[in-house]
C-alpha positions in Angstrom: -3.2 16.2 31.1 -4.7 18.8 28.4 -3.6 22.2 28.7 -5.1 24.3 31.1 -7.4 27.3 30.0 -7.4 30.8 31.5 -10.8 30.0 33.1 -9.4 27.0 34.6 -6.2 28.7 35.9 -8.4 31.4 37.5 -10.6 28.6 39.1 -7.3 26.7 40.4 -5.6 29.8 41.6 -8.9 31.0 43.7 -9.1 27.7 45.2 -5.2 27.8 46.3 -6.0 31.3 47.8 -4.3 32.9 45.1 -6.9 35.1 43.1 -5.6 36.3 39.7 -6.8 39.8 38.1 -8.7 38.8 35.1 -5.6 40.2 32.8 -3.6 37.8 34.1 -5.4 34.4 33.5 -3.9 34.0 29.8 -0.5 34.5 30.9 -0.9 32.3 33.9 -2.0 29.8 31.9 0.6 29.7 29.3 3.1 29.7 32.0 1.5 26.7 33.7 1.2 25.2 30.5 4.8 25.7 29.7 6.1 24.4 33.0 4.1 21.2 32.8 5.6 20.5 29.1 9.1 21.1 30.4 8.4 18.8 33.3 6.9 16.1 31.2 10.2 16.1 29.3 12.2 15.2 32.1 9.8 12.6 33.4 10.6 11.0 30.2 14.3 10.8 30.5 15.8 7.7 32.0 18.4 8.3 34.9 19.0 4.5 35.6 22.8 5.1 35.6 22.7 8.2 37.5 23.9 8.1 41.2 21.8 9.5 43.8 22.2 13.0 44.8 23.5 11.8 48.4 26.3 10.4 46.8 27.7 14.3 45.7 29.2 16.4 48.2 29.3 20.4 47.5 32.7 21.8 48.5 33.7 25.5 48.3 35.8 26.3 45.5 36.0 22.7 44.1 34.4 21.7 40.8 34.3 17.8 39.8 33.9 17.0 36.1 32.8 13.5 35.4 35.0 11.7 33.1 
């Protein structure tokens, strides 16, 4: 996916029912592009040996350290 332009960002936001003020188009596009770049890196990670989240239980006051 190529970077979103400010105009595309405004169009997509309006389509989602979130109209943006003209002054925010550039900033919102930059943030959306940054989030996309971070998520893209996460998608490339190999989690093959990672247990599913359902195997962990959160217990108040207990910290589990892998080892």
